[in-house]
VEXDREN-2710 file (C-alpha; in Angstrom, 1 decimal):
% VEXDREN-2710
k/r/px/py/pz
1/MET/129.6/82.2/46.1
2/LYS/130.5/80.4/49.3
3/LYS/129.3/76.9/49.5
4/ARG/126.7/76.3/52.3
5/GLU/128.0/73.9/54.9
6/SER/126.1/70.6/55.1
7/ILE/124.3/70.0/58.3
8/SER/125.0/66.5/59.7
9/SER/122.3/64.2/61.0
10/VAL/124.1/64.2/64.4
11/SER/123.8/68.0/64.5
12/VAL/120.1/67.8/63.7
13/ALA/119.5/65.1/66.4
14/ILE/121.4/67.2/68.9
15/ARG/119.5/70.4/68.0
16/ASN/116.2/68.7/68.3
17/THR/117.1/67.3/71.6
18/MET/118.1/70.7/72.9
19/ILE/114.8/72.2/71.6
20/SER/112.9/69.5/73.5
21/LEU/114.9/70.2/76.6
22/LYS/114.2/73.9/76.6
23/SER/110.5/73.5/75.9
24/ASP/109.9/70.7/78.4
25/GLN/109.0/68.2/75.7
26/ALA/109.8/64.5/75.9
27/LEU/113.4/63.9/74.8
28/VAL/112.4/60.5/73.3
29/GLU/109.3/60.4/71.2
30/ASN/106.8/57.6/72.0
31/LYS/104.4/58.2/69.1
32/LYS/105.0/56.1/66.0
33/LYS/108.0/54.6/67.7
34/LEU/110.3/52.8/65.3
35/GLU/111.8/49.5/66.3
36/PHE/115.4/50.2/66.9
37/SER/117.9/47.7/68.3
38/ILE/121.5/48.1/69.3
39/LYS/124.4/45.7/69.1
40/ILE/128.2/45.6/68.7
41/ALA/129.4/45.3/65.1
42/ASN/131.2/42.0/64.9
43/THR/131.1/40.9/61.3
44/LEU/132.9/42.1/58.2
45/GLU/129.6/43.2/56.7
46/GLU/128.6/45.3/59.7
47/ARG/132.0/46.9/60.0
48/GLU/132.0/47.8/56.3
49/ALA/128.5/49.3/56.6
50/VAL/129.7/51.5/59.5
51/TYR/132.8/52.7/57.6
52/ARG/130.7/53.5/54.5
53/LEU/128.1/55.4/56.5
54/ALA/130.8/57.4/58.3
55/TYR/132.6/58.1/55.0
56/GLN/129.4/59.5/53.5
57/VAL/128.7/61.7/56.5
58/TYR/132.2/63.0/56.8
59/ARG/132.5/63.6/53.1
60/ALA/129.3/65.6/53.0
61/LYS/130.7/67.8/55.8
62/GLY/134.0/68.3/53.9
63/TYR/135.9/66.7/56.8
64/ILE/137.8/64.0/54.7
65/LYS/139.1/63.6/51.2
66/GLU/137.7/61.2/48.6
67/ASN/138.9/57.7/48.5
68/SER/138.1/54.8/46.1
69/ASN/136.9/52.4/48.8
70/GLU/134.5/54.9/50.3
71/TRP/135.5/53.8/53.8
72/LEU/136.3/56.0/56.8
73/LEU/138.8/54.0/58.9
74/GLN/140.9/54.8/61.9
75/PRO/144.2/53.1/62.6
76/ILE/142.8/52.1/66.0
77/ASP/140.0/50.1/64.3
78/ALA/142.5/47.2/64.0
79/SER/142.9/47.1/67.8
80/ARG/141.5/44.2/69.7
81/GLU/140.0/46.6/72.2
82/THR/138.2/48.9/69.8
83/VAL/134.4/48.4/69.9
84/VAL/131.8/49.8/67.4
85/PHE/128.2/50.1/68.4
86/ILE/125.4/50.1/65.8
87/VAL/121.8/51.0/66.0
88/GLN/119.7/49.2/63.5
89/ASP/116.2/49.8/62.2
90/GLN/113.6/47.0/61.8
91/PHE/115.1/46.1/58.4
92/LYS/118.7/45.8/59.8
93/ASN/119.8/49.0/58.2
94/ILE/122.3/51.0/60.2
95/ALA/120.6/54.1/61.6
96/GLY/123.6/55.2/63.7
97/SER/126.9/54.2/65.0
98/ILE/129.6/55.2/67.6
99/THR/133.1/53.9/68.2
100/LEU/134.8/53.3/71.6
101/VAL/138.6/53.4/71.8
102/PHE/140.3/52.3/75.0
103/ASP/143.5/53.8/76.4
104/GLY/146.3/51.3/76.8
105/SER/148.9/50.0/74.4
106/SER/147.9/52.5/71.8
107/LYS/147.4/56.2/72.1
108/LEU/143.9/57.7/71.9
109/PRO/143.0/59.8/68.8
110/ALA/142.6/62.8/71.1
111/ASP/146.3/62.5/72.1
112/LYS/147.1/64.3/68.9
113/ILE/146.0/67.7/70.2
114/TYR/145.0/67.0/73.8
115/LYS/148.0/65.0/75.1
116/ASP/148.6/67.2/78.1
117/GLU/145.0/67.1/79.2
118/LEU/144.8/63.3/78.9
119/ASN/148.1/62.8/80.6
120/THR/146.7/64.8/83.6
121/LEU/143.9/62.2/83.9
122/ARG/146.4/59.3/83.5
123/LYS/148.6/60.7/86.2
124/ASN/145.6/60.7/88.5
125/GLY/145.2/57.0/87.8
126/LYS/142.2/57.3/85.5
127/LYS/141.4/54.7/82.8
128/ILE/140.2/56.6/79.7
129/THR/137.8/55.6/77.0
130/GLU/137.4/57.9/74.0
131/ILE/134.2/58.2/72.0
132/SER/134.8/58.5/68.3
133/ARG/133.1/58.5/64.9
134/LEU/129.6/59.3/66.0
135/VAL/127.3/59.2/62.9
136/ILE/123.6/59.0/62.2
137/SER/122.1/58.1/58.9
138/PRO/120.5/60.9/57.0
139/ASP/117.4/58.7/56.9
140/TYR/117.0/59.1/60.7
141/ARG/118.3/62.7/61.2
142/ASN/115.2/63.6/63.3
143/SER/115.5/60.7/65.7
144/LYS/116.7/61.5/69.3
145/GLU/116.2/57.8/70.4
146/ILE/119.4/56.8/68.5
147/LEU/121.5/59.1/70.6
148/VAL/120.0/57.7/73.8
149/LEU/120.7/54.1/72.8
150/LEU/124.2/54.8/71.8
151/PHE/125.3/56.7/74.9
152/ASN/123.4/54.4/77.3
153/TYR/125.0/51.2/75.9
154/LEU/128.5/52.6/75.5
155/ALA/128.5/53.8/79.1
156/ILE/127.4/50.3/80.3
157/TYR/130.1/48.7/78.3
158/SER/132.9/51.0/79.4
159/TYR/131.9/50.9/83.1
160/HIS/130.6/47.3/83.7
161/VAL/132.5/45.3/81.0
162/LYS/135.8/47.1/80.6
163/HIS/135.9/48.8/84.1
164/TYR/137.1/52.1/82.8
165/ASP/136.2/55.2/84.7
166/ASN/136.4/58.2/82.3
167/LEU/134.8/58.9/79.0
168/VAL/136.3/61.7/76.8
169/ILE/135.1/63.0/73.5
170/GLU/136.3/65.7/71.0
171/VAL/133.3/67.8/69.8
172/ASN/132.6/70.8/67.8
173/PRO/132.2/73.8/70.1
174/ARG/128.6/74.4/69.0
175/HIS/127.7/70.9/70.4
176/LYS/129.4/71.2/73.7
177/GLU/126.3/72.5/75.6
178/TYR/124.4/69.3/74.6
179/TYR/127.0/67.1/76.2
180/LYS/127.4/69.3/79.2
181/SER/123.8/70.0/80.0
182/ILE/122.1/66.7/79.4
183/LEU/124.9/64.2/79.7
184/CYS/126.9/66.0/82.4
185/PHE/130.3/66.1/80.6
186/GLU/132.9/68.6/81.8
187/GLU/135.0/70.7/79.5
188/ILE/138.7/69.9/80.1
189/GLY/140.4/71.0/76.8
190/ILE/140.1/74.5/75.2
191/GLU/139.1/75.0/71.6
192/LYS/141.7/73.8/69.1
193/PRO/141.8/73.0/65.3
194/CYS/141.4/69.2/64.9
195/PRO/143.5/67.7/62.1
196/GLN/141.2/64.6/62.0
197/VAL/138.5/66.7/60.4
198/GLN/140.4/69.2/58.2
199/ASN/141.2/71.5/61.2
200/ALA/137.6/72.1/62.2
201/PRO/137.4/73.4/65.7
202/ALA/137.1/71.0/68.7
203/VAL/136.9/71.1/72.4
204/LEU/137.7/68.1/74.7
205/LEU/135.0/67.0/77.2
206/ASN/135.2/64.4/80.0
207/LEU/132.6/62.4/81.9
208/PRO/133.6/60.5/85.0
209/LEU/131.6/57.4/84.8
210/ILE/130.9/57.5/88.5
211/ARG/128.9/60.6/87.7
212/TYR/126.8/58.8/85.1
213/GLN/126.0/56.1/87.7
214/ALA/125.0/58.7/90.2
215/GLU/122.8/60.6/87.7
216/ILE/120.9/57.4/86.7
217/GLN/120.1/56.7/90.4
218/ARG/119.2/60.3/91.1
219/CYS/117.0/60.6/88.0
220/HIS/115.1/57.4/88.5
221/GLN/114.5/58.4/92.1
222/SER/113.3/61.8/90.9
223/LEU/110.9/60.1/88.5
224/ALA/109.5/58.1/91.3
225/ASN/108.8/61.4/93.0
226/GLU/107.3/62.8/89.8
227/LYS/110.0/65.4/89.5
228/LYS/110.9/66.5/85.9
229/GLU/114.5/65.9/84.8
230/ARG/116.2/67.7/82.0
231/THR/118.9/65.2/81.1
232/LEU/119.0/62.0/79.0
233/TYR/119.5/59.9/82.1
234/PRO/115.9/59.2/82.9
235/TYR/115.8/57.4/79.5
236/PHE/118.8/55.2/80.3
237/LEU/118.2/51.7/81.7
238/LYS/118.0/51.4/85.5
239/SER/121.1/50.4/87.4
240/SER/119.4/47.1/88.2
241/GLN/119.2/46.2/84.5
242/GLU/122.7/47.1/83.5
243/ASN/124.4/43.8/84.4
244/LEU/122.2/41.8/82.1
245/VAL/123.0/44.3/79.3
246/ALA/126.7/44.1/80.1
247/ASN/126.7/40.3/79.8
248/TYR/124.9/40.6/76.5
249/LEU/127.5/43.1/75.2
250/GLU/130.5/41.2/76.5
251/LYS/129.5/38.1/74.5
252/GLN/129.1/40.2/71.3
253/ALA/132.4/41.9/71.3
254/LYS/134.8/40.4/68.8
255/PRO/138.0/41.9/67.4
256/MET/138.7/42.0/63.7
257/THR/139.9/38.6/62.4
258/ALA/143.1/38.3/60.4
259/ASP/141.1/38.0/57.2
260/GLU/139.1/41.2/58.0
261/LYS/142.3/43.1/58.6
262/ILE/143.6/42.0/55.2
263/TYR/140.2/43.0/53.6
264/PHE/140.3/46.5/55.1
265/GLY/144.0/47.0/54.2
266/PHE/145.5/46.8/57.7
267/ALA/149.1/45.6/57.9
268/GLU/150.6/44.4/61.1
269/SER/152.0/47.8/61.7
270/GLY/148.5/49.2/61.9
271/PHE/148.8/51.1/58.6
272/SER/145.8/50.9/56.3
273/LYS/145.8/51.3/52.6
274/ALA/142.4/52.9/52.8
275/VAL/142.1/56.6/53.7
276/CYS/142.1/56.9/57.5
277/VAL/141.2/59.5/60.0
278/ASN/144.5/59.8/61.9
END
C-alpha cells in the first residue's frame, strides 16, 4: 500500500489563506488572537530550535534523510549575510521560521537548477534575495498570521536594511497560486525536480520589491476608500512604519560566532558535518 504523503503546516496555512481569499473572509483572524512576536534568530539556542523544527517538518514530508543531530542545515547558514526570522508564541516557542539568503560572494541555493534564470536578473543589475526553509510548527498549522508576519518582516529587511530589489523563492507548483495571487510574485522558472527536497517538483518565482512597496501604498489607500483587497498587503505594516521596524531588525541581525560554527559542524570551507540541504 502506498504511504500517504504528510501534509505540512505551511501547506495547511496556505490552503486556509486561499480558502479565506475565495470566500471573502478575513485573511488574518482577530478572534482569540494569539500573541505572536517576530524577531531575528541571533543565539545558538534560537538557531538550533529552527534547525530542529525544520528537520522535523522536512523529515515528515520525506524531503531529507535521517541524521543523528536532527538538524536541517544549509551551507549558506554559516554566511555572515544569512538571516533567519522566527515567529514566537507567548511562551517563546517557535511557531514558524523563514531564512533569507543574499546573493553575493556565495551562490544562492536556487542556482543549482535555476542558474540561467537568476543570471538574467543579475545581468539586468538586480540584487537578489532568496527565501528559503519556510516552516511552521504543527502546533500552529491553522494560523495564517504567521505567514503575514514572516513575509512582511523579510520584505522590510531585504528592502530597507539590505537594499536588495528582488525576492526569489522555489515553491512546490501546487503553492504557486498563493504566491502569485496574494503576494504578487511572478513565475520566472519552469517546473523542475529540486535536488534539495529529494527531487520534488519546484517552480521559481520572483517578486520585485518595488512592486511590494507599490502594493502596500495602493492597498492602504483602498482601505481608506473602503475597497476590499484580496492580497496580504493590507495586513502588512504601513510604509510610514517600516523605517522603525528596519532599525529594530538591523540591530538584531548577528552572524554566527566562531563557537557557533564549531558547534554546528561548520569548517572554514563551509562544509558541515551535519546533514545539509545543498
